[in-house]
FINUMI-195930 format. One record per atom (N, C-alpha, C): residue in one letter; x, y, z. Coordinates in steps of 0.1 Angstrom, whole numbers, plus 5000, padded with zeros to 4 digits. Example, Ala and Ser with C-alpha at 12.3 -4.5 7.8 and 13.67 -1.06 7.14 Angstrom:
2
A513249435078A512349555078A513249675078S512849785071S513749895071S512950005079
This chain:
357
X223132221115X223232321110X224932351112X225332441098X226932431098X227632501107X228932471108X229632551119X229832711119X229832761106X229332891102X228032961104X227332871099X225932921103X225432931117X226432841127X226132831144X226532971148X228133001145X229033171147X227733261140X227233301134X226333361129X225033321137X224733291139X223833251144X223333331162X224433271167X225533291178X225433481179X225433521169X225933711163X224633751160X223333651155X222033711150X221133671161X221233521161X219533501167X218933411153X218533321162X217633271151X216833321141X215833381142X214633531141X215333561127X216433691128X217533701125X217933681113X218333511110X219033451104X217533401092X216633351100X215533301094X215033411080X215233551086X215133681082X215733671066X216633681072X217933681055X217433631047X217333471053X217533431044X216133391034X214733441044X213933481038X214033611024X215033731028X215333771022X215833761007X216633651011X217833651000X216533580989X215433530998X214433420984X213933560976X213633650985X212533750984X213233860972X214533890972X215033920964X215033870946X214833740947X214833710932X213533690926X212333680937X210733710937X210733840928X211633940934X211234080934X211634100919X212734050913X213534100904X212834010889X212033890895X211333830889X209933940883X209433950893X208134030887X208634170884X209334250892X210134390880X210134310864X210834230863X211034170849X209934150840X208434160847X207234150839X206734290834X207734430839X207334560834X208034610831X210034570836X211034600832X211334550826X212234580816X212834510805X214434530812X215534440812X216534450821X217134570830X217934620833X218534730844X218334640860X219034500859X219134440866X220134510879X220734570875X221734620883X221134710889X220234850880X219734940892X219134900899X218034770898X217534750909X217534690919X218534630916X219934570933X219734690940X220434820931X220834910939X220034990945X218734970940X217235080945X216934990957X217034840957X216434740969X217534770982X218934760977X220034770987X219734910999X219935070987X218935210985X217735201002X216635090993X215635081003X215935051016X216434921015X216334881030X217734871039X218534981030X219135071039X219035181044X218035221044X217435301047X217635471043X217535471034X218635581023X217235611014X218235741003X217335770996X218435800986X217835780970X218535790960X218635890952X219435910941X219636020929X219335880915X218635920906X218935880894X219135910883X220035910874X220635990861X220235900852X219535920840X219835900829X218935980815X218835970807X218036080794X216536010799X215936060793X214236060792X214235890786X213235820785X212535690778X213535600785X214135610792X214735460800X213935400815X212935410814X211935330821X212035420836X212635510840X213235590855X211635540861X211035600856X209135580863X208535440865X208835420851X208035280853X208435180862X210335210866X210635100875X210435130892X210735290889X210135340908X208735270909X207835320899X206535290900X206035100907X206835040896X206434880893X207234850910X208434910918X209134890930X207834860940X207334970940X206735060949X205334940951X204934930938X203534810938X204134640941X205734640941X205734500944X205934500959X206534610962X206434580977X205334680984X204234640979X202634700984X203234830997X203634960981X203835070993X203135190983X202435270993X201635400981X203035530976X202935520966X204035610953X202935700952X204235760955X203535940947X204436040937X204236070928X205436140914X205336290917X206136350915X206236500920X206736580910X206136650898X206836700885X206736770889X208536790897X209636920895X209837020887X209237180888X209037250876X209637400883X209937500871X210237610877X208837690888X208337700883X206937730897X206337660904X207037530913X206837470920X206937530936X205737540947X206637630958X206337490970X207237480975X207537410986X206037360992X204937460997X203437391002X202837330988X203437290977X202337190968X203837110968X204537080977X205236960981X204736840994X204636971003X204436961022X203236981019X202337041016X200937041018X200637181027X199237211033X199637361031X197637391042X198037491049X196637461060X195837591051X194237531050X193337581047X192437611061X191337761060X190437771063X189237681063X189037611074X187537561071X186737581085X185637611076X184337621087X183137541092X182737481104X182337401110X180637451105X180137381094X178837421094X177537451106X178037361115X177237341127X177237471138X178737461138X178937621149X179137741143X179537751132X180137901124X181537911127X181937791137X183737851139X184737801131X185337891126X186237881118X187937791121X188437691118X189837671119X190537601108X191637581113X192737591104X192837441099X192737361089X193037221087X194137221083X195337101080X196237121069X196636951064X195737051051X195836901043X197436881035X197236771037X198536661029X198936701018X200536691014X200836720998X201036600991X201636590984X202536500977X203636380985X204136480994X204736401004X205036291008X203936281011X203036211026X202536051016X203435971014X203635841004X204435771008X204435641008X205935601012X207135601002X206835610987X208035590978X207335790974X208135810971X208435950963X209235950954X208535990936X209336030928X209436150923X210836210927X210936380926X211636390913X210536380900X211436410891X211736520885X212536520880X213436620873X213636720884X213936710892X214236780908X215436870908X216236890894X217037010893X216337170886X214837080876X214337180872X213637280878X214037290896X212537370902X213937450910X213937600916X214437660923X215237610933X216137660943X216637570955X215537620971X214837720970X213637680980X213037570979X212737550969X211537410966X212437250970X213237290965X214437150961X214237130978X215037210988X215037211001X214037201011X212537181007X211237141010X211437021015X212036931002X212536761002X213536751017X214236841020X215036851030X215136741048X213736841051X213236801061X212736671062X211936621051X211236491049X212236421049X213336431040X214236311042X215036291053X215836431059X216536351072X215536301083X214536351086X213836321095X212736341094X212036191084X210736211082X209936261092X209736371087X208336481088X208436591081X207236681082X207136731075X206736871085X207137031088X206337091098X205737231089X204437241095X203437351090X202937461096X203237561094X202337591110X202737651121X204237551124X204637541139X204237401144X203437251136X202937181135X204137061128X203836991137X204836911129X204136781124X204336671111X203536611110X204336471106X204036331108X204736271108X204636211090X205536171086X205536081068X205235921077X204435881064X204635741064X205735671063X205835581072X206935491072X206735371069X208235281056X209035361055X209135471045X209735561042X210335671035X211335671028X210835661010X212035621004X211835750992X212635810989X212635930981X213635880966X212935940956X214135890947X214036030935X214736060934X214636190924X215736170912X215036220901X215636170892X216636280881X217336270876X218036420867X218236420853X218336470846X218436470830X219836500825X220636410821X222136490818X221936570808X221436540799X221336660789X220436800791X220336890784X219137020791X219437100799X220437100802X221237180821X220837330816X220037410801X219837530806X218637570814X218137600821X217437620832X217337570844X218237510849X218437360855X219337470872X218837430882X219137470896X219437330905X221437340899X222137240903X222037220918X221837070920X222037080939X222937100944X222637170958X223537240962X224737080970X225537120977X226337000975X225936930989X225237000999X224936991010X223636871009X222836941003X221436840996X221936710987X223336690982X223136560974X223736490986X224436540998X225236451002X224136371014X222536441014X221636321022X221336221013X221636231000X221636090990X221835990997X221835870997X222935750998X223435700989X222335720973X223035680961X223035750952X223835780939X223435780932X223735680919X222635680915X222535540905X222535580888X223035540877X223435580867X222435480860X221235520852X221035440843X221035470825X221635360823X222235370807X221535300797X221335330786X220835300774X220535090774X219835060771X219734930768X220234860753X220234730758X221334660746X220334600737X220934580723X219834580713X218634500718X218934350724X218334230729X216934340734X217434390745X216634450758X215734550747X216234660742X215434730734X214634650725X214434560717X213334520709X212634410717X212834400731X212334360741X210834440748X211534570748X211034680752X210034680741X210334710733X209034750718X208334680719X208434480718X207134440722X206234430736X207134460748X206334410758X205234600760X205534720752X205134820754X204434920742X204034800731X203234860716X202134740720X202034690729X200834570727X199534630743X198734570741X197234640747X197334530763X198734420765X198334360777X198934420785X198434420802X199034480809X199134380820X200334350824X200534210833X200334250850X199634210857X199534220874X200734170881X201434260887X202634220896X202234210909X203034100912X202434040925X203234130939X202434160948X203034170965X203534050966X205434130971X206334060979X206534060993X206534180997X206334281008X205634361009X205434341022X204134441029X205334621038X204334721039X205834831047X206134721061X204934661069X205434621080X206934511074X206734471071X207934371065X209334411062X208934531053X210334641050X210734661063X210134741070X210634851084X210934671089X210934611092X211934471100X213034491098X212934461084X214534411073X215334571073X214734701075X215734801079X216434771092X215234731099X216034731115X217334631114X216934461109X217834381106X219534431097X219234521089X220334561082X221134611092X220434651106X221834731113X222434641125X221634551126X221834421127X223534311125X223334381112X224334251102X225834261105X226834171114X227934191120X229034281109X229434351111X230734361103X231834451112X233634391105X234634361115X235534531113X236034551123X236634701122X237634611111X238234581105X238934591095X237334611082X236934581079X235934671069X235434761071X235234781081X235034931080X235835061081X237335011082X238135091077X238535071070X238434961059X238834941044X237735071038X236635101045X235535241036X235935381043X236335351057X237035501058X238035551052X239135431048X240335461037X239935451026X239135421019X238735511008X237835641007X237335641015X236635771016X237335901021X238335831025X239535961031X240736011017X240535841012X241135870998X240935970991X239936000989X239136070980X239436290984X240236280993X240436410995X242236440994X241736570985X243436630983X244236600995X243936731002X244736751016X244636671023X244336511024X244736401032X246336341026X247036341038X248436251038X247636161033X249036111028X249035991019X247635991007X246936091006X245936040990X246636050980X246235980968X246935940959X247236050951X248136020939X248636170935X247636220922X246736130915X245636140911X244436200917X244736200931X243236220933X243736410940X244836430941X245436530944X245736630933X245436560919X245636640903X244236700902X243436570905X241536600899X240836640905X241136650919X239836630931X239936780936X238736890940X238537010944X238336940964X237436880960X236736820976X236736670975X236836600984X236636490987X235336440995X234936350994X233636251002X233736301020X232636321021X232836381041X232636251045X232336251059X232336081063X230836011061X229936101057X228836031056X229135921045X230135941034X230235821025X231035701034X231635711042X232335611051X230835511054X229635571061X228435541066X227835431058X227635511045X226435481038X227435361030X228535331031X229435251022X229135131033X229235131044X229035031055X227434971055X226735061055X224835051054X224734951045X225435031027X225334901016X225934841016X226734791022X227034651026X227034611033X226234631043X225434551051X224034501041X223234641042X221934571027X222434461019X223334521011X224034401000X224434281004X224834251014X225034111018X223634051023X222834051032X222134021034X220934021021X220734011012X220034051004X220933910993X221933960995X222833800987X223133650997X222033691008X222333571016X223133531026X224333601029X225133601036X225133691052X225933651061X225733691076X226433811079X227433841075X228533971074X228933991064X229934141061X230034201052X231334211049X231634201034X233234161034X233534341026X235134321017X235334421016X235034401000X233934350994X233934280977X232534380980X231434350991X230534420994X230734620993X231434641001X232134751002X232534830987X233334760984X233734740969X232234770955X231534730959X230634730949X229134830950X229734900962X228935030960X229735150963X230635120962X231235250964X231035360952X230835270938X230835370929X229135470929X227835400935X226535440937X227335600950X227835530964X227935590975X229035760970X229635710961X231235780962X230335920946X230135900938X230135970929X229636090922X228536090937X228136240938X228036340950X229436220954X230336370966X231736370966X232336360952X233636410949X233436510938X234136630942X234136740933X235236740926X235436700914X236136730906X237236930900X238236890899X238237010893X238137060880X238937170872X239237190860X239737130851X241337070858X241636970851X241336840848X240236810857X239636670849X238736730843X238136810843X236736870832X237736870823X238736920819X239637010806X240336810802X240536760813X241136650807X240436530803X238836540805X237936410807X237936280815X238436370829X238336280840X237036240845X236136160848X235036150852X234936080869X234336100876X234236050888X234435940886X233835850881X233535730883X235335670878X235535710868X236735670867X238035670877X238035810882X238335830893X238335710908X237135670907X236335610918X237635430914X236935450902X237835280897X239535300903X240335400900X241535420906X241435390915X240435470923X240535440938X240635280946X240235220936X239935060943X240935020937X241735010932X242734950925X243835010939X243635130939X245135220946X244835160964X244135130968X243635130984X243134990988X244734910991X244334820993X242834721000X243134611002X241334551007X242134431013X243134431016X243634221021X242434191034X242434081031X240934011042X242133981051X241434021062X241534011077X241333841081X242633831089X242633711093X241433621098X240633741109X239833681114X238533631109X238733661100X237033791086X236033631090X236733481087X235533391087X234933381101X235733431108X235533371124X233133411126X233133521112X231933591118X230533511114X231233381099X230233331097X230333371078X230933381072X230733361056X230033281048X229433211058X228533141047X227333201039X227233161029X226233231016X225433091014X224133131017X223333051021X222333051010X222233101004X221233090989X221933160974X222633080969X222633150955X221933300949X222333390949X221833520943X221133500932
């Protein structure tokens, strides 16, 4: 055992070290399995895995036809998780998501009683398709489920299955007749992931894959219990005070009224990210570290998850819109403006890479 691995072992324990090594190997297996059904989108898949193992929820934004639904369904199948798709429409009611009480009569006694019929939210992986197509009352029906892992109906609480992972999709075009998610609800999502067009070679491969009769079965890599254990493991990954402070400085630098905020933030930002952004950057950094087979979080991990964590938490002003300045452009400038010099005691935690990603 190397010195760095021995140091990490003293912090995490032998079982946790073995679990990290297993997860790093399984990450490649998951990507190999998904490549049978999904062409490209490797970065999107990695961000979905980080979000899942970080016990968060995710917004996927992209134009129709980019295999968002197919990717989520395939991911659920690979991880042995149940999957439900909810198509959000203007006439969708909260009970259509959570479930409802029905009157049921006992034929032998004639006694009538209420019975709760579970809605589609009772699954491990929920695809909230085009969530901005439904009114706020129905959008809010997901809030308790996302935050508390439970549903309340007729005064009774019903626990949701674990793990529980919500992926909401949004279409960036055709915004007429849509209901933008309130900022308070957006903040409940750990990541906002952008799904872009495929390359020319990838698009040709998509055509070949989807215009034949072949249906390649996907092997299962994890079980639900495995995922729960790995979600707990993420919380145990060491993170130095230096790295946590770097995540905090990034979040605080997005606030235009914060002393020392960069000039471009004061010029283009109306509201910055709250404390939940710092928390999610650290959790996302921990999940990314163990997915890459490392025993601790570095500032590189924080930088890697900064865009999906911050892009839906920064509210730009009219000047930014007029000059075509996007939140991603502002985050790029923030990463250049906020220093991330490594702390001298960082190696004491054990930065050994046990497997190549």
